[in-house]
C-alpha positions in Angstrom: 15.6 12.8 -2.1 13.1 10.4 -0.5 10.4 12.1 -3.0 12.9 11.5 -6.0 13.5 7.8 -5.1 10.0 7.4 -4.6 9.2 8.8 -8.0 11.8 6.6 -9.7 10.6 3.5 -8.0 6.8 4.1 -8.8 7.7 5.0 -12.4 9.8 2.1 -12.7 7.1 -0.4 -11.6 4.6 1.2 -13.8 6.7 1.0 -16.9 7.6 -2.6 -16.1 3.8 -3.3 -15.7 3.1 -1.6 -19.1 5.6 -3.6 -20.9 4.5 -6.8 -19.5 0.9 -6.1 -20.4 1.8 -4.8 -23.7 3.7 -8.1 -24.6 1.0 -10.4 -23.0 -1.5 -8.6 -25.5 1.0 -9.0 -28.6 2.0 -12.5 -27.9 -1.8 -13.7 -27.6 -2.7 -11.6 -30.6 -5.1 -9.5 -28.6 -6.9 -12.5 -27.0 -5.5 -11.9 -23.5 -7.4 -8.8 -22.9 -10.3 -8.8 -25.6 -12.7 -10.3 -23.2 -12.2 -7.7 -20.5 -14.3 -5.0 -22.5 -17.2 -7.5 -23.3 -18.8 -7.7 -19.7 -18.7 -4.8 -17.7 -19.4 -7.0 -14.7 -16.7 -9.2 -15.6 -14.3 -5.9 -15.7 -15.7 -4.7 -12.5 -14.7 -8.3 -11.0 -11.0 -8.0 -12.8 -10.8 -4.5 -10.9 -11.8 -5.7 -7.6 -9.5 -8.7 -7.6 -6.7 -6.7 -8.7 -7.3 -4.0 -6.4 -7.6 -6.6 -3.2 -4.0 -7.7 -4.1 -1.6 -6.2 -1.3 0.7 -3.4 -2.5 0.4 -1.3 -5.8 0.9 -4.2 -8.2 -2.9 -4.5 -9.0 -3.6 -0.9 -8.9 -0.9 -0.2 -11.4 -2.1 -2.8 -13.9 -5.7 -1.7 -13.4 -4.7 2.1 -14.2 -2.9 0.8 -17.1 -5.9 -1.2 -18.5 -8.1 1.5 -17.7 -6.2 4.2 -19.7 -6.1 1.9 -22.5 -9.7 1.3 -22.8 -9.8 -2.3 -21.7 -11.6 -1.6 -18.3 -14.5 0.5 -17.7 -14.7 3.3 -15.1 -16.7 1.1 -12.7 -13.8 -1.4 -12.8 -11.4 1.4 -11.8 -13.4 2.6 -8.9 -13.8 -1.0 -8.0 -10.0 -1.5 -7.8 -9.7 1.9 -5.9 -12.3 0.8 -3.2 -10.7 -2.8 -2.9 -7.3 -1.4 -2.8 -5.5 -0.7 0.7 -2.4 -0.2 -1.0 1.0 -0.9 1.2 -1.3 -0.5 4.3 -2.4 -4.0 3.3 1.0 -5.5 4.2 1.0 -3.7 7.7 -2.8 -4.9 8.3 -1.8 -8.5 7.6 1.4 -8.0 10.0 -0.5 -6.1 13.0 -4.0 -7.4 12.5 -4.0 -10.6 10.5 -7.3 -12.1 11.5 -9.2 -9.0 11.2 -7.2 -8.0 7.9 -8.5 -11.0 5.9 -12.2 -10.3 6.6 -11.8 -6.7 6.2 -10.2 -7.3 2.6 -13.4 -9.7 1.8 -15.8 -6.8 3.0 -13.8 -4.5 0.9 -14.0 -6.8 -2.1 -17.7 -7.1 -1.9 -18.2 -3.4 -1.6 -16.0 -2.7 -4.5 -18.0 -5.0 -6.7 -21.2 -3.4 -5.7 -20.0 0.2 -6.1 -18.2 -0.6 -9.3 -21.3 -2.2 -11.0 -23.5 0.9 -9.9 -21.1 3.2 -11.2 -21.0 1.5 -14.7 -24.7 1.7 -14.7 -24.5 5.7 -13.8 -21.6 6.5 -15.9 -22.5 4.3 -18.9 -20.9 6.6 -21.5 -17.8 6.9 -19.2 -14.6 5.8 -20.9 -10.9 6.7 -20.6 -9.9 9.1 -23.5 -6.5 10.1 -22.3 -4.4 7.6 -24.1 -4.7 7.9 -27.9 -3.1 4.4 -28.5 -4.7 1.3 -27.3 -2.9 -2.0 -26.8 -3.1 -2.5 -30.5 -1.8 -5.5 -32.4 -0.1 -4.1 -35.5 0.1 -6.1 -38.7 4.0 -6.4 -38.2 3.2 -8.4 -34.8 1.5 -11.1 -36.6 3.2 -14.6 -37.1 3.0 -14.3 -40.8 6.1 -14.9 -42.7 8.4 -12.4 -43.8 7.1 -9.2 -42.0 9.8 -6.6 -41.5 8.7 -6.4 -38.0 10.1 -9.7 -37.1 13.6 -8.4 -37.7 15.8 -8.2 -34.6 19.1 -6.0 -34.5 21.1 -4.3 -31.4 19.8 -0.7 -32.0 20.8 2.1 -29.5 16.8 2.1 -28.4 17.1 -1.6 -27.6 20.5 -0.9 -25.8 19.1 2.0 -23.8 16.0 0.2 -22.8 18.1 -2.7 -21.6 20.5 -0.5 -19.6 17.7 1.3 -17.9 15.8 -1.9 -16.9 19.2 -3.6 -15.6 20.1 -0.5 -13.5 16.4 -0.3 -12.3 16.7 -4.1 -11.3 20.2 -3.6 -9.7 18.6 -0.6 -7.6 15.6 -2.7 -6.8 17.5 -5.7 -5.5 20.2 -3.8 -3.7 17.6 -1.8 -1.8 18.5 1.6 -3.0 14.8 2.3 -3.9 12.2 2.4 -1.2 9.0 4.3 -0.5 9.1 7.5 1.2 7.4 7.8 4.7 6.6 4.8 6.9 8.9 1.8 6.2 6.3 -0.7 5.6 8.9 -3.4 5.2 10.2 -3.1 8.4 6.7 -2.8 10.2 5.8 -6.0 8.2 8.8 -8.0 9.3 7.4 -8.2 12.7 4.7 -10.4 11.4 4.6 -12.3 8.0 7.7 -11.9 6.4 6.4 -13.4 3.4 4.2 -10.2 2.9 6.4 -7.7 3.5 7.6 -5.2 1.1 10.7 -7.2 0.3 8.5 -9.9 -1.2 6.9 -7.3 -3.5 10.4 -6.1 -4.5 11.2 -9.6 -5.3 8.3 -10.1 -7.5 9.0 -6.9 -9.5 12.5 -8.1 -9.7 11.4 -11.1 -11.5 9.3 -9.3 -13.8 12.2 -7.0 -14.6 14.1 -10.1 -15.4 11.3 -11.1 -17.8 11.4 -7.8 -19.5 15.2 -8.1 -20.1 14.7 -11.1 -21.6 11.9 -9.8 -23.6 14.1 -7.0 -24.9 16.6 -9.6 -26.1 14.1 -11.7 -27.9 11.6 -9.0 -29.1 11.3 -8.0 -32.8 12.4 -4.6 -33.9 8.9 -3.3 -34.4 7.9 -4.2 -31.0 10.7 -2.4 -29.3 10.6 0.7 -31.3 6.8 1.1 -31.8 5.2 -0.5 -28.7 7.8 0.0 -25.8 9.9 3.1 -27.0 7.4 5.2 -28.9 4.1 4.3 -26.9 5.5 3.6 -23.4 8.7 5.5 -23.0 7.9 8.7 -25.0 4.3 9.0 -24.4 3.8 7.8 -20.6 7.2 7.8 -18.8 7.9 11.4 -18.7 4.2 12.1 -17.6 4.0 9.6 -15.1 7.2 10.5 -13.6 6.9 14.6 -13.5 3.4 14.1 -11.9 4.6 11.4 -9.2 7.6 13.3 -8.3 5.5 16.7 -8.1 2.7 14.9 -6.0 5.4 13.4 -3.7 7.3 16.6 -3.2 3.9 18.4 -2.4 2.9 15.8 0.2 6.2 15.8 1.8 6.2 19.5 2.4 2.5 19.4 3.5 3.4 16.6 6.1 6.4 18.5 7.4 4.0 21.6 7.9 0.9 19.9 9.4 0.8 17.1 12.1 -1.9 15.1 10.9 -1.7 13.0 14.1 -2.5 16.0 16.0 -6.0 16.1 14.6 -6.9 12.9 16.1 -10.0 12.9 18.6 -12.0 10.7 20.4 -15.1 11.4 18.1 -16.0 8.7 15.8 -18.0 10.9 13.3 -15.0 13.2 12.8 -12.6 10.4 12.7 -14.6 9.0 9.9 -14.5 12.1 7.9 -10.8 12.8 8.7 -10.0 9.2 7.6 -11.9 9.9 4.4 -10.2 13.1 3.5 -6.8 11.9 4.2 -7.6 9.1 1.9 -7.8 11.5 -1.0 -3.9 11.8 -0.9 -2.6 9.4 -3.4 0.4 8.3 -1.1 1.0 5.4 1.3 2.0 6.6 4.9 -0.4 9.1 6.2 -2.9 6.4 6.2 -1.1 3.9 8.4 -1.9 6.2 11.4 -5.5 4.7 11.2 -4.2 1.3 10.9 -2.0 1.7 14.1 -4.8 3.4 16.0 -7.2 0.4 15.1 -4.7 -2.1 16.3 -4.3 -0.2 19.3 -7.9 -0.1 20.1 -8.1 3.6 20.0 -10.6 3.9 16.8 -13.2 1.5 16.1 -13.8 -0.4 12.7 -15.7 2.0 10.9 -12.9 4.4 10.9 -10.4 2.0 9.4 -13.1 1.1 6.9 -13.5 4.8 5.6 -9.8 4.8 5.4 -9.2 1.7 3.4 -12.2 2.5 1.1 -11.2 6.3 0.3 -7.2 5.5 0.0 -5.4 3.3 -2.6 -1.9 4.0 -1.8 0.2 5.0 -4.6 -2.1 3.0 -7.3 -3.9 6.3 -8.3 -0.5 8.1 -8.9 -0.5 7.1 -12.7 -4.0 7.8 -13.0 -3.4 11.4 -11.9 -0.8 11.5 -14.6 -2.9 10.1 -17.4 -6.3 11.5 -16.6 -7.1 14.1 -14.2 -10.8 14.1 -14.6 -10.7 10.3 -14.2 -8.7 10.9 -11.0 -11.2 13.5 -9.4 -14.4 11.5 -10.3 -12.9 8.2 -9.0 -11.8 9.9 -5.7 -15.1 11.5 -5.1 -17.0 8.3 -5.7 -14.7 6.5 -3.3 -15.0 9.3 -0.6 -18.8 9.2 -1.0 -18.8 5.3 -0.5 -16.2 5.8 2.4 -18.4 8.0 4.1 -21.7 6.0 3.7 -20.0 2.8 4.6 -18.1 4.5 7.7 -21.3 6.1 8.9 -23.3 3.1 8.5 -21.2 1.0 10.4 -21.1 3.4 13.0 -24.7 3.1 13.3 -24.9 -0.5 13.0 -21.9 -1.5 15.4 
């Protein structure tokens, strides 16, 4: 049940983000995102900025832009390195002073790694989404296009009801991440940075989507949202997310990760990097807690933060398995390099 609720929550957040991005692109006639692909350095900076945001919001947006060929592979890697997932909320609550400069350090590492990645993988481009965030002729403001008609069809009604139910579940607290309760941990420190704050953000975005569904043209609802996002992305994202969460839950029940902890810093760096491959928030919290308790040194936490990205890479796994594997391999290599480098310096 926890895996099912988690899959519904993650899928809902991804779909809300996709709809918002699609709408921004259409309303700006493609100008909102057209500059992202012109400069790889600018795209890497965008990915790093989105990744350093606490939680999965920036990660979901970056994955969506990457799968629609609006951000480079280096920008995707930068996001995944800069992102600490939901653990960022816990870090801000438990070690606020350390968290700020750790995030700044991750941001710098992410930009450097992203630029190098784009130099190495010059021809790397996401090929797993056949449709871009395209602006169709029906989306323009020219007078008289059929796409500007609005009527209450069954697709619009189903979409409105689905978003409304998701919003109600989000506000009522019926949808929560599996594993560690980051909201409860965060409440001990900055309530503003708890998971409740993130839910409020997505609740506001959901309200915006509801308003959009009322005002949007038939063409936008049927072509951009229904055919592209709902039929193409939603089933794949949900199936992979649910499957991975069930697998992870079974693995965590069978093996006690905390029992592997030792006082060997080198072994801990390697362990933190390997655990970071898991596309889930929860297992990584142990390294935050151990660092806050003074049990493990900074290099271990850095390796954990770099290699893991919370739930952000789950949609990437659904959309591009090759991209997921390549990005994770690069993340792990950077995590090991930074972790062992810091161990030698500190």
